[in-house]
Z-matrix of the N, CA and C atoms (Angstrom, degrees):
N
C 1 1.429
C 2 1.507 1 108.86
N 3 1.302 2 118.54 1 128.15
C 4 1.444 3 123.25 2 -175.71
C 5 1.545 4 107.96 3 -112.36
N 6 1.303 5 115.28 4 125.57
C 7 1.486 6 120.59 5 178.09
C 8 1.539 7 108.44 6 -90.69
N 9 1.284 8 115.29 7 131.29
C 10 1.435 9 117.97 8 178.74
C 11 1.528 10 107.23 9 -104.36
N 12 1.349 11 113.32 10 121.64
C 13 1.443 12 119.16 11 179.96
C 14 1.502 13 109.29 12 -96.20
N 15 1.296 14 116.63 13 133.02
C 16 1.441 15 120.74 14 176.59
C 17 1.507 16 108.82 15 -95.61
N 18 1.296 17 118.29 16 127.55
C 19 1.470 18 118.75 17 -179.41
C 20 1.530 19 111.59 18 -67.15
N 21 1.331 20 115.19 19 145.46
C 22 1.423 21 120.27 20 179.41
C 23 1.519 22 113.24 21 -62.56
N 24 1.335 23 114.83 22 -29.76
C 25 1.469 24 119.24 23 -176.92
C 26 1.517 25 112.68 24 -65.81
N 27 1.335 26 115.45 25 -25.45
C 28 1.494 27 117.28 26 -178.08
C 29 1.516 28 110.21 27 -85.24
N 30 1.329 29 118.55 28 -11.62
C 31 1.429 30 120.23 29 179.23
C 32 1.535 31 109.51 30 -69.99
N 33 1.331 32 118.73 31 142.20
C 34 1.458 33 117.74 32 -178.49
C 35 1.524 34 110.79 33 -62.03
N 36 1.303 35 115.11 34 134.30
C 37 1.479 36 120.40 35 -177.65
C 38 1.525 37 107.54 36 -90.62
N 39 1.308 38 115.72 37 123.71
C 40 1.449 39 120.46 38 177.96
C 41 1.504 40 108.68 39 -98.97
N 42 1.298 41 116.29 40 121.01
C 43 1.471 42 120.00 41 177.16
C 44 1.528 43 107.52 42 -77.28
N 45 1.295 44 113.37 43 131.45
C 46 1.450 45 119.90 44 -178.99
C 47 1.572 46 108.35 45 -81.08
N 48 1.354 47 112.94 46 100.61
C 49 1.462 48 116.66 47 178.65
C 50 1.526 49 107.95 48 -90.81
N 51 1.296 50 115.23 49 137.58
C 52 1.447 51 119.54 50 -178.26
C 53 1.521 52 109.14 51 -69.49
N 54 1.336 53 116.05 52 145.80
C 55 1.459 54 121.03 53 178.45
C 56 1.511 55 109.05 54 -73.94
N 57 1.318 56 115.26 55 170.87
C 58 1.469 57 120.20 56 179.77
C 59 1.547 58 109.66 57 -61.84
N 60 1.328 59 115.88 58 -39.72
C 61 1.461 60 119.94 59 179.81
C 62 1.509 61 110.16 60 -65.65
N 63 1.295 62 117.75 61 -41.65
C 64 1.472 63 120.64 62 179.35
C 65 1.529 64 110.99 63 -64.01
N 66 1.311 65 115.55 64 -38.88
C 67 1.479 66 119.25 65 177.53
C 68 1.522 67 111.06 66 -63.84
N 69 1.325 68 115.95 67 -38.69
C 70 1.484 69 120.27 68 177.00
C 71 1.532 70 110.93 69 -64.74
N 72 1.329 71 114.55 70 -42.04
C 73 1.461 72 119.64 71 178.57
C 74 1.493 73 110.38 72 -62.69
N 75 1.332 74 116.98 73 -43.63
C 76 1.492 75 119.96 74 -179.83
C 77 1.547 76 109.65 75 -63.17
N 78 1.334 77 116.19 76 -40.68
C 79 1.476 78 118.91 77 178.88
C 80 1.520 79 112.15 78 -61.96
N 81 1.324 80 118.02 79 -44.35
C 82 1.435 81 121.46 80 178.74
C 83 1.546 82 110.89 81 -63.62
N 84 1.311 83 117.68 82 -40.27
C 85 1.462 84 120.76 83 -179.83
C 86 1.530 85 111.79 84 -65.70
N 87 1.313 86 118.20 85 -37.12
C 88 1.465 87 120.05 86 -175.25
C 89 1.542 88 112.58 87 -84.94
N 90 1.323 89 118.81 88 -7.37
C 91 1.434 90 119.45 89 178.37
C 92 1.544 91 113.10 90 -58.88
N 93 1.315 92 115.70 91 136.00
C 94 1.479 93 122.13 92 174.08
C 95 1.537 94 114.26 93 66.75
N 96 1.336 95 117.85 94 15.20
C 97 1.479 96 118.99 95 -177.72
C 98 1.522 97 110.61 96 -115.77
N 99 1.309 98 119.46 97 1.83
C 100 1.449 99 122.01 98 -173.81
C 101 1.520 100 111.36 99 -59.71
N 102 1.333 101 118.98 100 -41.42
C 103 1.459 102 123.34 101 -179.55
C 104 1.548 103 111.39 102 -60.91
N 105 1.338 104 114.91 103 -44.42
C 106 1.467 105 119.46 104 179.49
C 107 1.531 106 112.47 105 -68.64
N 108 1.338 107 113.60 106 -37.78
C 109 1.489 108 119.42 107 179.99
C 110 1.509 109 111.20 108 -63.47
N 111 1.348 110 115.67 109 -44.93
C 112 1.498 111 119.30 110 -178.38
C 113 1.523 112 112.67 111 -67.41
N 114 1.311 113 117.29 112 -19.94
C 115 1.471 114 120.73 113 -179.97
C 116 1.535 115 112.05 114 -77.82
N 117 1.329 116 116.39 115 -13.11
C 118 1.483 117 121.52 116 -179.75
C 119 1.501 118 109.32 117 -80.32
N 120 1.338 119 115.88 118 153.60
C 121 1.447 120 120.26 119 173.50
C 122 1.560 121 108.35 120 -79.10
N 123 1.301 122 118.60 121 164.04
C 124 1.487 123 120.34 122 -174.37
C 125 1.528 124 114.76 123 -54.69
N 126 1.300 125 116.60 124 -38.83
C 127 1.491 126 119.00 125 178.73
C 128 1.519 127 112.11 126 -65.18
N 129 1.364 128 115.80 127 -41.83
C 130 1.460 129 120.62 128 178.55
C 131 1.528 130 110.84 129 -67.99
N 132 1.346 131 114.00 130 -35.25
C 133 1.505 132 119.00 131 177.46
C 134 1.538 133 109.59 132 -61.82
N 135 1.337 134 116.10 133 -45.68
C 136 1.461 135 118.41 134 -177.06
C 137 1.513 136 109.92 135 -65.60
N 138 1.304 137 118.02 136 -40.33
C 139 1.459 138 123.72 137 179.66
C 140 1.532 139 109.97 138 -63.72
N 141 1.322 140 116.02 139 -45.74
C 142 1.466 141 121.89 140 -176.95
C 143 1.552 142 108.16 141 -67.42
N 144 1.334 143 117.34 142 -40.10
C 145 1.445 144 121.64 143 -179.40
C 146 1.546 145 109.80 144 -63.79
N 147 1.345 146 115.63 145 -44.51
C 148 1.475 147 120.07 146 -177.70
C 149 1.568 148 108.83 147 -64.99
N 150 1.314 149 116.42 148 -41.11
C 151 1.465 150 119.97 149 178.47
C 152 1.542 151 108.80 150 -65.31
N 153 1.350 152 117.94 151 -38.34
C 154 1.456 153 122.52 152 178.88
C 155 1.524 154 111.24 153 -63.56
N 156 1.333 155 116.78 154 -42.80
C 157 1.435 156 120.22 155 179.74
C 158 1.538 157 111.32 156 -65.74
N 159 1.293 158 116.75 157 -40.33
C 160 1.476 159 121.44 158 175.98
C 161 1.526 160 110.62 159 -61.31
N 162 1.360 161 114.53 160 -45.35
C 163 1.444 162 120.78 161 179.76
C 164 1.527 163 110.50 162 -61.82
N 165 1.325 164 116.91 163 -43.38
C 166 1.452 165 120.48 164 179.64
C 167 1.526 166 112.34 165 -61.80
N 168 1.317 167 116.77 166 -41.24
C 169 1.470 168 120.64 167 177.48
C 170 1.522 169 109.56 168 -62.51
N 171 1.282 170 118.48 169 -45.83
C 172 1.461 171 122.04 170 -177.65
C 173 1.511 172 111.65 171 -65.76
N 174 1.314 173 117.14 172 -40.10
C 175 1.465 174 121.72 173 176.43
C 176 1.503 175 111.42 174 -66.73
N 177 1.355 176 117.07 175 -40.61
C 178 1.435 177 120.24 176 174.73
C 179 1.502 178 113.14 177 -58.02
N 180 1.349 179 115.49 178 -41.97
C 181 1.469 180 120.12 179 177.48
C 182 1.540 181 109.77 180 -62.27
N 183 1.329 182 116.79 181 -41.98
C 184 1.444 183 118.89 182 178.87
C 185 1.528 184 113.37 183 -64.30
N 186 1.295 185 116.74 184 -38.55
C 187 1.465 186 122.36 185 179.39
C 188 1.491 187 114.21 186 -68.94
N 189 1.316 188 116.34 187 -21.66
C 190 1.465 189 119.74 188 -179.08
C 191 1.525 190 110.88 189 -87.88
N 192 1.347 191 117.30 190 -4.51
C 193 1.462 192 118.65 191 178.26
C 194 1.547 193 107.90 192 -81.68
N 195 1.323 194 114.14 193 162.78
C 196 1.451 195 120.86 194 -178.00
C 197 1.550 196 109.00 195 -65.14
N 198 1.338 197 115.82 196 -45.23
C 199 1.453 198 121.08 197 -178.51
C 200 1.551 199 109.18 198 -114.93
N 201 1.320 200 117.27 199 117.38
C 202 1.439 201 122.00 200 -179.19
C 203 1.512 202 109.59 201 -89.34
N 204 1.347 203 115.55 202 130.42
C 205 1.459 204 120.55 203 176.35
C 206 1.502 205 106.83 204 -94.83
N 207 1.330 206 116.32 205 105.34
C 208 1.467 207 121.66 206 -175.58
C 209 1.515 208 110.09 207 -63.84
N 210 1.300 209 118.01 208 -32.83
C 211 1.487 210 119.89 209 179.10
C 212 1.514 211 111.19 210 -62.50
N 213 1.323 212 118.66 211 -35.80
C 214 1.472 213 121.07 212 177.79
C 215 1.542 214 110.75 213 -69.86
N 216 1.295 215 116.84 214 -41.11
C 217 1.467 216 121.42 215 178.07
C 218 1.539 217 108.47 216 -61.08
N 219 1.342 218 116.03 217 -47.33
C 220 1.450 219 120.46 218 179.20
C 221 1.510 220 112.09 219 -60.24
N 222 1.274 221 115.99 220 -42.64
C 223 1.505 222 120.70 221 -178.60
C 224 1.542 223 110.27 222 -63.23
N 225 1.322 224 115.02 223 -42.60
C 226 1.460 225 118.32 224 178.74
C 227 1.506 226 112.26 225 -62.72
N 228 1.338 227 114.86 226 -45.72
C 229 1.501 228 117.98 227 -179.64
C 230 1.507 229 110.47 228 -64.95
N 231 1.346 230 117.10 229 -41.28
C 232 1.440 231 120.86 230 -178.32
C 233 1.519 232 111.00 231 -63.10
N 234 1.348 233 117.73 232 -43.75
C 235 1.409 234 123.47 233 177.68
C 236 1.534 235 112.10 234 -59.10
N 237 1.328 236 115.05 235 -43.92
C 238 1.463 237 120.65 236 179.08
C 239 1.535 238 111.25 237 -64.66
N 240 1.334 239 116.30 238 -46.92
C 241 1.479 240 118.91 239 -178.63
C 242 1.542 241 112.66 240 -65.53
N 243 1.305 242 116.73 241 -30.08
C 244 1.501 243 120.37 242 179.55
C 245 1.538 244 110.42 243 -68.78
N 246 1.346 245 117.22 244 -16.09
C 247 1.442 246 119.71 245 177.00
C 248 1.548 247 112.53 246 -71.36
N 249 1.341 248 114.91 247 -18.13
C 250 1.481 249 119.51 248 175.13
C 251 1.541 250 109.72 249 -80.04
N 252 1.324 251 117.28 250 120.32
C 253 1.444 252 118.60 251 179.45
C 254 1.516 253 111.38 252 -71.56
N 255 1.345 254 115.41 253 145.11
C 256 1.431 255 120.12 254 174.39
C 257 1.484 256 117.43 255 91.91
N 258 1.327 257 118.61 256 -1.37
C 259 1.445 258 120.52 257 178.78
C 260 1.504 259 110.46 258 -88.69
N 261 1.327 260 115.58 259 134.40
C 262 1.492 261 116.39 260 177.65
C 263 1.526 262 110.45 261 -80.81
N 264 1.281 263 114.33 262 160.40
C 265 1.496 264 122.17 263 -174.16
C 266 1.531 265 110.80 264 -60.85
N 267 1.357 266 116.71 265 -38.31
C 268 1.455 267 120.02 266 -177.54
C 269 1.524 268 110.02 267 -64.37
N 270 1.327 269 117.04 268 -43.71
C 271 1.454 270 120.67 269 176.57
C 272 1.524 271 113.35 270 -60.28
N 273 1.329 272 113.90 271 -44.64
C 274 1.488 273 119.25 272 -179.57
C 275 1.556 274 109.87 273 -59.79
N 276 1.348 275 115.37 274 -46.86
C 277 1.467 276 119.65 275 -178.58
C 278 1.542 277 111.38 276 -61.75
N 279 1.315 278 117.13 277 -46.35
C 280 1.468 279 121.42 278 179.82
C 281 1.506 280 111.20 279 -64.28
N 282 1.294 281 118.68 280 -46.17
C 283 1.477 282 121.24 281 177.87
C 284 1.520 283 112.25 282 -62.52
N 285 1.321 284 115.25 283 -40.50
C 286 1.477 285 118.94 284 179.43
C 287 1.516 286 110.77 285 -61.80
N 288 1.338 287 116.04 286 -43.37
C 289 1.476 288 119.91 287 -178.90
C 290 1.533 289 110.04 288 -66.82
N 291 1.322 290 118.52 289 -42.77
C 292 1.446 291 122.06 290 179.20
C 293 1.523 292 111.91 291 -61.88
N 294 1.324 293 116.05 292 -45.59
C 295 1.460 294 122.79 293 -178.01
C 296 1.524 295 108.69 294 -67.88
N 297 1.315 296 117.43 295 -41.13
C 298 1.490 297 120.10 296 179.30
C 299 1.508 298 111.24 297 -64.24
N 300 1.305 299 117.78 298 -39.76
C 301 1.480 300 120.18 299 178.15
C 302 1.528 301 110.74 300 -63.21
N 303 1.307 302 117.31 301 -41.68
C 304 1.461 303 120.65 302 177.80
C 305 1.500 304 112.14 303 -66.25
N 306 1.353 305 116.61 304 -37.17
C 307 1.469 306 119.91 305 -179.18
C 308 1.510 307 110.90 306 -71.63
N 309 1.326 308 118.51 307 -36.34
C 310 1.458 309 121.47 308 -179.22
C 311 1.531 310 108.38 309 -63.74
N 312 1.296 311 119.16 310 -31.09
C 313 1.454 312 122.40 311 177.89
C 314 1.522 313 110.76 312 -65.73
N 315 1.297 314 118.35 313 -21.79
C 316 1.487 315 122.04 314 179.01
C 317 1.511 316 111.88 315 -82.12
N 318 1.317 317 116.76 316 -11.14
C 319 1.475 318 122.26 317 -177.87
C 320 1.526 319 110.09 318 -66.94
N 321 1.315 320 113.62 319 124.91
C 322 1.478 321 119.10 320 173.37
C 323 1.536 322 106.60 321 -129.85
N 324 1.332 323 116.23 322 102.68
C 325 1.469 324 119.16 323 -178.63
C 326 1.530 325 112.12 324 -62.04
N 327 1.308 326 114.53 325 146.59
C 328 1.450 327 121.17 326 178.89
C 329 1.511 328 113.27 327 -96.20
């Protein structure tokens, strides 16, 4: 008996397109940060963008749950904002609270 293995490369590649909710989350997260983002060098921009995308996915998952834990959303945003060099703690806290409030409004329990 001969087993035929199909290579993974020949399998159709599905591009992971973000959902409408995830796009809204990403939009809220990026609000008012363009100036800080442009000040980063390209390597820092790539790192910050990757961390932002991961954060958006995790927040989207939290928002799709029946009960949203605001403290987890705040912690994720705070962690992401702290990746930007030169931001003071007060600014980070205020931005995290503002963004979390906007994101909680996107929550639609199932």
